[in-house]
N, C-alpha and C positions, 0 to 999 in steps of 0.2 A: 635133553630129548632134541635129536636133529631131526628138523622138520626135513621131509625128504620127497617135497612137490616140485617137478620142475614148470616153467611158464614158457610158453612161447611167444605171447606179446604182452603178456599182464604188468612185467616190470621193465624201466626201461634200461638200455644199453650197458654194458658195462663199462664200455668206451663210446660214449657220443658218437656217432657218424656225422659230422659238420661236411666234410667233405668226400665224396666217394670215389674222388680219381686222386684221391692220394697215394703214394706207393708205399706200401708198407715192405715187400721184398720183392729182388726179381729171384730169377734163374731161368739159364741159359744154357744150353747146349751146343757141344761144338758143331758147325757146319761139317759137317763129315758122310758121306756115308749118302748123299740126295744125287741121285740118277740126275735128274736137271729139276737148276735151280727155274727154271720159267716155269716146269710145271707143278712146282714144289707151293710158289709162289699163288701161283691159280687156284690152285686147289688150296692152301691153305685161308684165302682171303672167301673163297667158296663157303668154306667152314666158319670161318666168321660172319658172316651172313646171315647163316643160318641159328647162329647161336646168339646170336644177338637179335633175330626173329622169337626167337622162343622166351627171349628173356622177359616180355610182356604178359608170358603164358605160367612161367613157370618159374622157380626159386632153384632150380635142377635138372641140366638137361646136358646129354649126351650124344654123341655121333659120328662117323666115321665119312666122312668123303677120299675121293678117287677110285683110283685102282689098282687091287691086289695084284693084278696081271704085272706093269712096270712098277712096281713099288712105289707110288707116288701118294698109296691112299693115308691119310691122316686122321687119329683118334685125337676129341677132343671133348672139352666138357666147361661147361660152367657152372659155379655153383655161389649163392646168395648168403647170406646170414636169415634166419628163420625170421629175426626178432626187426626185420628192418620191412616196409611196405613193399607193395606189387611196383609200384613209380618207381623208389629210388633201386630197387634192382633194377627194372628196366636204364636207369639213367649211368649206374653203375657198371653195368655188362657194355653198355655203349661205348662206352670210357675206355674198354681192355682193347679191342683190337689195333686204334693209333699207337697206343702205351706199347701192347705188344712187339708191332713193328719196330715203333722206334728204338725199343729197349734190347731188344733182340734180333733183329733185323730178320733176316732167314733162316736163323737158328733150326733145325730140327724137331726139336722140341722145345718146349717153355712152359713155364709156370708163372703169370703174375697176378700179386696178392695185392689187392686193395683195402682200406677197412670194412668195405660191405660187401664184397664178393671176388672170388680167382678166376679165372682159363686157366687151362694147361692144356697142352696139346703136343702129340707123339708119333713119329710113323706107325701105323700099324700091325707093319709087319715084323717088328723089332721085339722082345721080349719085354714082359712088363717086368719094370724096372723100379717101379714104386714100393715102397715096403711100408704098411702104419707104424712102425716103427722109429721109423728112419727122422730124425730132426732136421728140419730144412732153416726155421729161423728162430730166434726167441730174442722179445724187450723185459727188461726188468726196470722197473723204476726204482727211487729213491729209496735206501734201505732207512730203514730207524728203527734201530734197536729198542729205543725209548717207549712206545706204545706198549703198555699194559697188557698181557693179555695176548696181544696179537698173536700167536704165530698158535696158539691154542684155536682161537675164533678161525685164521686162516683154515688149519688141518680139519678144522669139523665142517668149514661149507666143502670144503675138500670132499670129506668121506660122502657129504649129501649129495655134490655132483654123483660122484662115483655110484652111489646107491642109486642113481635115478636115470641115467646117461643110459642106462641097459635097456630103459624101459620106456623112454619118452619119444621112440622114433630119430632119433639122432642126434637131438638139440636139444639142450635140457641150460633151463637158469634158474637159479634158485641162490638163498644167499643164508647166512648165519651169523643174528647180532648184526655187526658192521663193516659185515664182509659178502662183499656179492661175487659169484661166481657165473661163469658160463661154459661151453661146450658143443663143440656140434662136429660130426663127424661125415665123411662124403656121401652124397646121396646113395641110396641099396644097399649099404654097406651091411652086412649081418650084425644082431646084437651084441653076441659075445665080442663078434672083430672091433665093434664101435665100443666098447667097455675097456679091450682091452688096449685100445689106441688112449682113449683118453687116460686108463690109468698111468699108461708110461707118459703122456706130459704131466701129468698130476707130480709124479716120482722127478721128474726136470725142474719144474717150478719149483719146489721145497728143494735142492739140492742147489739148485744154480743161481737160483732168486733170490735166496737165504732171506732174511729179514724184510726185503724190498715189499713196499706197501701196492704194489702194482706188478703186473706179470703178462704177457702174452707169449704161448707155446705153440708152433706152426709144425706139426708134422705132416706128412705126405698124406695122410687119406681124416687127418683131424686138427681141429686146434682145441685149446682152450686161454682160456681169459679171468683173471682175477682184480679185484680192488678193492682199497680199503675208503670205507669213506667216513670218517670222523664225526660227522653232524647226521649219519645214519642212511640207513639205502634208503632214494628214494622210490616213492610209488609204492612201498610195501606195507600193507593191511592187515589187521589181524592176527598178527605176531604170536607165534604159539606157546605152549612152555618150553623155557629154555632159551625162547627170542625175546631181545630189546628192541624195544620201539624204535630206539635211536636216536641220535641228536639232542634237543637239550629238553626233554622234557617235562623230568622234574625240576630241570632251574626255571625253568617256565611256571611251574606251579608254586614253588619260591619266592622269584619274584612277584609273583599274582598275589600273594599271601601279601609280600612285605606292603607292596601299593594298594591292597586293600586296607592294610592296619593303618598306611601312614593317614588315606583319607577319611578314614572314620574318626581318628583325631584330631586332622585339620576341621571338622565339622562339629566334633564335641566343643572344641577351642571355640568356634563361632557363634555358638549355640549358649555361650558362660558368655562370652561381652555382651550377646544381645542381652539375655538373663537380665545382666548385672549392668545394664542400661536400663533397661525397665526398674528395676526395684531401685535403681537411682532417681527416676524420675518418681516414680510412684513417693518418697522421700520430700524430693522438692515442693510438692505437691500441699503434704500434707506441711509442710512449713509454711 
């Protein structure tokens, strides 16, 4: 039986966010169709300022800056992972403007993805070219075809993710046995669109990552990641039917039994030596 529970904060991240400012990937559009480079730079700077300001209050925010009259309006947004703290979200978003300016210069549209957050912006007057089913970036871990039952565990975890994401408000983290999975959709996506996006990401992971023990799939409007933990998924409590507690719990019990038995033998041996000594002393006294 696959558990279909999604957790917002109760389980640790699939990929620990140890450095919010490390780059995952970037996408910078050609610098074309800009009516005024100076106006674009000023509008973009104003947009960045508001996004950073809002990151202390929310984990998702979108806005438009500039004027449609002279085609300088820029639509932009940021989003943080739901399983990081508000403080980490703010610190992550603060790093984005400088990185975006350095990596993409004055590109009219760009997306910069960090482990804990991302930013994207584009001219507000251009048609929205983003499609939630377009692959932007993927990372597959080391393949290990020798892990018994790994593909079955992974696919069961994927099924749990697909079953839970549509009803989870756009963020789902769950696990099956030794595989933990997570997915998040862009804020304000409809439930069915979010589900379709994550389903697409799952198919890509299955087809392109093969037996890799971990993977990250980024689409336009959602991402998913998975990770195999041979020691068990940390932080999971009260696993249900069909789930494993993970780790070496059974081995630990065996070791405890062996050690307990050995200790009992030692104590018994010492007792026999003491008893023998007493009996010998009694014999000497009788003589």
